[in-house]
C-alpha positions in Angstrom: 140.1 98.6 261.5 138.3 95.3 261.9 136.0 95.9 259.0 139.0 95.7 256.6 140.4 92.5 258.2 139.3 89.1 256.8 140.5 85.7 258.3 143.7 86.0 256.4 144.2 89.7 255.9 145.6 92.4 258.2 144.6 96.2 258.1 147.0 97.9 255.6 148.5 100.2 258.6 149.2 97.1 260.6 150.8 95.6 257.7 153.0 98.8 257.4 153.6 98.8 261.0 155.1 95.2 260.8 157.2 96.2 257.7 159.1 98.6 259.7 159.4 96.6 262.9 160.0 93.5 261.0 162.4 95.1 258.8 160.4 94.1 255.8 161.7 97.4 254.2 164.8 97.6 251.7 166.0 100.4 253.7 166.1 98.4 256.9 167.1 94.9 255.8 169.5 93.0 257.8 173.0 92.5 256.1 175.4 91.5 258.9 175.5 89.3 262.0 175.3 92.6 263.9 172.4 93.7 262.3 170.8 89.9 262.9 171.5 90.4 266.7 170.0 93.8 266.9 167.0 92.6 264.9 166.7 89.8 267.3 167.2 92.2 270.3 164.3 94.5 269.0 161.6 92.0 268.2 162.4 89.6 271.2 162.3 86.4 269.0 162.3 85.6 265.5 162.2 82.5 263.1 165.1 81.6 261.1 164.3 80.6 257.4 160.5 81.0 257.2 159.1 83.3 254.7 156.1 85.5 254.2 153.7 82.4 254.3 154.4 81.9 257.8 153.3 84.5 260.5 156.0 86.5 262.7 159.3 88.1 262.4 161.7 86.1 260.2 165.5 86.7 259.7 165.1 85.5 256.2 162.4 88.0 255.4 164.4 90.7 257.1 167.5 89.7 254.9 165.0 90.0 251.8 163.7 93.5 252.9 160.4 92.7 251.5 156.9 91.8 252.8 156.3 89.1 250.2 159.6 87.3 250.4 158.9 83.5 249.5 161.8 80.8 250.1 162.5 79.1 246.5 162.6 75.4 246.2 166.2 75.5 245.4 167.4 77.3 248.3 171.0 76.3 247.6 171.2 78.5 244.5 169.3 81.5 246.1 171.5 84.2 247.2 169.1 85.4 250.0 168.7 82.0 251.4 172.2 81.5 251.3 173.0 84.7 253.1 170.4 84.1 255.9 172.0 80.5 256.3 175.5 82.1 256.7 174.4 84.8 258.9 172.8 82.1 261.2 176.2 80.4 261.3 177.7 83.5 262.5 175.3 84.4 265.1 175.6 80.9 266.6 179.3 81.4 266.8 179.0 84.6 268.3 176.8 83.6 271.1 175.2 86.9 271.8 171.4 85.6 271.1 169.9 82.2 271.9 169.3 79.7 268.9 167.9 76.4 268.7 164.8 74.3 267.4 162.3 75.2 269.9 158.7 73.7 270.5 157.1 72.1 267.4 160.8 72.1 265.8 160.8 75.9 265.2 164.3 77.2 264.7 164.2 80.4 266.5 166.4 83.1 267.8 165.7 84.5 271.4 166.8 88.0 272.9 168.6 87.1 276.2 165.9 88.9 277.9 163.2 86.6 276.8 165.3 83.5 277.4 163.9 83.1 281.1 160.4 83.6 280.0 160.5 80.9 277.1 162.5 78.6 279.7 159.6 79.0 282.0 157.2 77.7 279.5 159.2 75.3 277.3 162.3 74.3 279.9 162.8 71.2 281.6 163.9 70.8 285.2 166.5 68.0 286.0 164.2 66.3 288.2 161.7 65.9 285.2 164.3 64.4 282.6 163.7 60.9 283.6 160.1 61.1 283.0 160.0 63.2 280.2 163.1 62.7 278.1 163.6 59.8 275.9 166.2 57.2 276.5 168.3 58.5 273.8 168.0 62.1 274.6 169.2 61.2 278.2 172.1 59.3 276.6 173.1 62.4 274.8 172.7 64.5 277.7 174.9 62.6 280.0 177.8 62.8 277.5 177.5 66.5 277.0 177.4 66.9 280.8 180.8 65.0 280.9 182.5 66.4 277.8 180.8 69.8 277.6 181.0 70.2 273.7 181.2 67.8 271.1 180.6 67.5 267.2 177.7 65.7 265.9 179.4 62.4 265.0 181.4 62.2 267.9 178.4 62.9 270.2 176.2 60.3 268.4 179.1 57.8 268.6 179.8 58.3 272.7 176.0 58.2 273.3 175.7 54.9 271.5 173.1 55.9 269.1 173.6 54.1 265.8 170.5 55.2 263.9 170.8 59.0 262.7 167.1 59.4 262.7 166.8 58.4 266.5 169.8 60.8 267.0 168.2 63.6 265.3 165.0 63.2 267.4 166.9 62.9 270.4 168.8 66.3 269.6 165.4 68.0 268.9 164.0 67.0 272.2 166.8 68.5 274.0 166.7 71.4 272.0 163.0 72.1 272.8 163.5 71.3 276.2 166.3 74.4 276.3 168.9 71.8 277.5 171.3 71.8 274.5 172.3 74.5 271.7 174.5 74.5 268.7 177.9 76.6 269.5 179.6 76.4 266.1 179.1 75.2 262.6 182.0 73.9 260.8 182.2 73.2 256.9 185.8 71.6 256.8 187.0 69.0 256.6 183.3 68.1 256.6 180.0 69.9 257.7 178.9 69.6 261.4 177.6 71.2 264.3 179.3 71.6 267.4 176.9 71.0 270.3 177.1 72.4 273.9 174.9 72.7 276.9 172.8 75.7 277.0 173.3 76.5 280.4 177.1 76.9 279.6 176.2 79.7 277.2 173.3 81.5 278.9 173.6 80.1 282.3 172.3 83.4 284.0 169.1 83.6 282.0 168.4 79.9 282.1 168.6 79.7 286.0 166.4 82.9 286.4 163.2 81.9 287.7 160.0 83.3 286.1 156.6 82.6 286.8 154.5 81.1 284.1 151.9 83.8 284.1 154.7 86.4 283.7 156.6 84.5 281.0 153.1 84.3 278.8 152.4 88.0 279.5 156.1 89.2 278.4 156.2 86.9 275.5 153.0 88.3 274.3 154.2 91.8 275.0 157.2 91.2 272.8 155.1 90.0 270.0 152.3 92.7 270.2 155.0 95.5 270.5 156.5 94.7 267.1 153.2 93.3 265.3 150.7 96.0 266.4 148.0 93.4 266.1 147.5 89.7 266.7 144.7 87.7 265.3 143.4 84.2 266.6 145.9 81.6 266.7 148.9 83.9 265.6 150.7 84.1 268.8 150.4 80.4 269.1 152.0 79.7 265.7 154.8 82.0 266.0 156.0 81.1 269.7 155.0 77.5 270.2 152.8 78.4 273.0 149.4 76.5 273.0 146.6 78.4 272.2 145.1 78.7 275.8 148.5 79.8 277.1 148.7 82.5 274.3 145.2 83.7 275.0 146.3 84.1 279.0 149.4 86.1 278.0 147.1 88.5 275.6 144.5 88.9 278.2 147.0 89.8 280.8 148.2 92.7 278.5 144.4 93.8 278.3 144.3 93.6 282.2 146.9 96.2 282.7 145.9 98.4 279.7 148.8 97.6 277.2 146.4 96.3 274.8 142.6 96.2 274.0 140.6 93.4 272.4 138.0 94.7 269.8 136.9 91.0 269.0 137.2 87.7 270.3 141.0 86.6 270.0 142.0 89.9 268.3 144.4 92.2 270.3 145.8 95.3 269.4 148.0 97.9 271.0 146.3 100.2 273.4 148.0 103.3 271.7 145.5 105.7 270.3 142.7 103.9 271.8 143.5 100.4 269.9 143.4 102.0 266.8 146.4 102.4 264.4 149.7 101.6 266.4 
């Protein structure tokens, strides 16, 4: 297997495995919000609008139903990109899976079962807010804890943030800390997100305590189960984990016999002795 793998190329059998698991096949492509939710439930987590140039499962690629899907420059006129965007809106509205800009600004969907694990790594406890959140982010959070749900313009006004870029950065902070999520997308009378507290939608999952070592292992398990193999740096890029955290998660899978490591930084499902998944 490794003989056929260069730094940027996976073995054909692994690509075929990912085609099936990540719905990179026309016969299994995502068409509806229900399909999208099932896809996220299966893979555990997925990016929203990344294409074949980025690693990991992606809703856009699953909508396209092909391995080589590339996002065009003019996304507004691309039917697959537009369909993915509208599916994202429907999934947000339905509230069955988690969606937000996670660590490193990655727009991601999370299956409910993995919310506690991502929160254990990326989440922020209330006692840490004053130290780790910026003043604008704390101002936004204070308003949302009082009003619970607000549109973008009203939230920015009530938080006293005049600069749009400052507000956007504050919202990115709060989403990355798993404190705030979008709950609705409106297009009339103008485009806006409705924002709410993440704990209001996913309270049970966000209040479940998970040890960091368990979280790393289960995030790694979710990825490897559907990827078949992971190469150096891939898990970190896909999940927002640091490379040391990703390594700890993968090595925990090796320790329990779920994976084997035929080369440094390479991990393969242990089925069939670490060969073809």
